[in-house]
N, C-alpha and C positions, 0 to 999 in steps of 0.2 A: 673190441667194444670198450671205449675209454671211460664210460660213465656207468659201469656195472657196480653193483654192490653185493657182497655176500649177504645173505639174508638170515637173520636170527630173530626170533620173536620170543619174548619172555612175558608170560602172564604176570599180573601183579601177585604179590604174596597172598596166600590164602585161596586163590582161585586155581582149582585143579581141572585140567581137561579143557580149558578155555582156548579155542583156536582162533587165530587171527588170519583172515584172508588178506594177503598183502597187496591185492589189486584194488586200486581206487585212490580216493582223496582222503587225506588225514590232516587234521589240525594237530600240530606237534610242537613240542618244546625240546630244544637241544639239552640233553641230560649229561652227555659226556662226549668229549672230542679228544682224539689222540692222533698226532702225526705219525705215520709209519713210513720209514724210508725203505724203498725197494729200488734196486739198481735200475730197472727199466720202467717201473710204474710206481712212483711214490704216491701215497694217498693219505687222506684223512679218514679215520674210522670214526663214524658218528653214531651215537646212540640217541634215538629220539624217544621221548615219552609221549605216548598218544594221549591227546586231550579230548578229541572228538573224532569220530562219532562217539557219543556218550557211552554206549555199551562196551566200548573198547578202552575207555579211560583207565589208565594205570598200566596198560601193556607197553612194552618197549620194542622198538625196531632198531636193529643195528645194521649199518651198511657202510659203504665206502664211497668217497668222492675222490677220484684220481686228480692229481695235480701235475700231470705232464703238460708240456706246452700245448698239445692238441686238445686237452681236456679242460684247460683253465677257464674257458668260457662258461662251462657249467658250474664250476666252483664259484666264479664271480656272480653268476645268476643267483645261486643259493645265498651267498653272502649279502647281496643287495636286497633280495626280497625278504630275508629274515632280519633285516635292520642292522647289519653289522656296521660298526663305526666307519663312517664315510672317509674320515681323515686317514685311518689306517688302510682302508681299501685303496684310497688314492695313492698311497705310498707302496702299494703291493705288499703290505705286511699283514700277516695273519697271526693273531694272538689267540691261542687255544682257549685261554680263560675268558676272553671277551666274547666267545661264542656261547658259553654256558648260559642257559635260560632265555636265549632268543627264541621267539615263536614264529611260526609260519605255516603255510600249507604246502604239503608235498603230495605229488601224484606219483604213485609207484605201481609197478607191474612186476610179476614174478615169472621167471622163465627157468627152464632146467637146461644146463649146459654140462655135458659129460656127467650126468647124474647128480650134479650139484645145483641146489636151488639158489638162484641168483636174483637179486632185487635190482631193478632198473629205476633210477630216479628220473622219471619222465618229465617232471616240471616242478616249478616252485611258484609261490605267490605270497604276498604279504598276508599276515594273519587277519588284517582288516577285511580281506576278501572272502573269508570263510563262509559267512552267511550267504553271500551271492553264489559261491561255488558249491556249497554243501547240498544244493538241490540235486546234484548228480550222485551223491553218495549212496542213495537207496535205489535209484532207478537205473543208472547207467554208469558203471565203473569205468568201462573202456572208452566210451565215446566222449567223455568230458575233456575240456581243454583247460589247462592251467597256464596262465601267462600273465605278464604284467605290462 
C-alpha cells in the first residue's frame, strides 16, 4: 500500500479525552512537514491541523505520503489541490517550508494492519470546495467522493 499513513491524533491543549474519528472529510492546514528517507519507501511526514468540522478544530492528524515512483501521483495530487507553488511543482521540486500553512480538504479512512492503526489518504480537494463537500461530513463519511 503505497499511500498509507501512520495515524496519530493529538487533541488541542486543554482538551482531555477528546477523541477524533479519523474516517471522513476534514478541512485542514499543513502544520508541519518533514521528509523522511527510507531505503525502500521514502516519505513525507505531514501534520495537519484540523480546521473543520468545527467541533474538531485544534486537533492534529499526522500521517505519511510516500514518494516512491509508484506513489508520486498521490503526492502530486495533494500538492496541486493544496495550492503548492506551480513553478516548483513543474520542476518536480518540493520545498518543505513552502508547504506550511497550505489549506485543503482531505478524505481519510483508518484501517488496522498487523495491529497498527493506519490512516489512508483517500483523496484531496482544494479548500474552496469544503462547503460543497462538507455536506458529507455528518451523514456519510464513507460514501463521499473527494476529487478535483
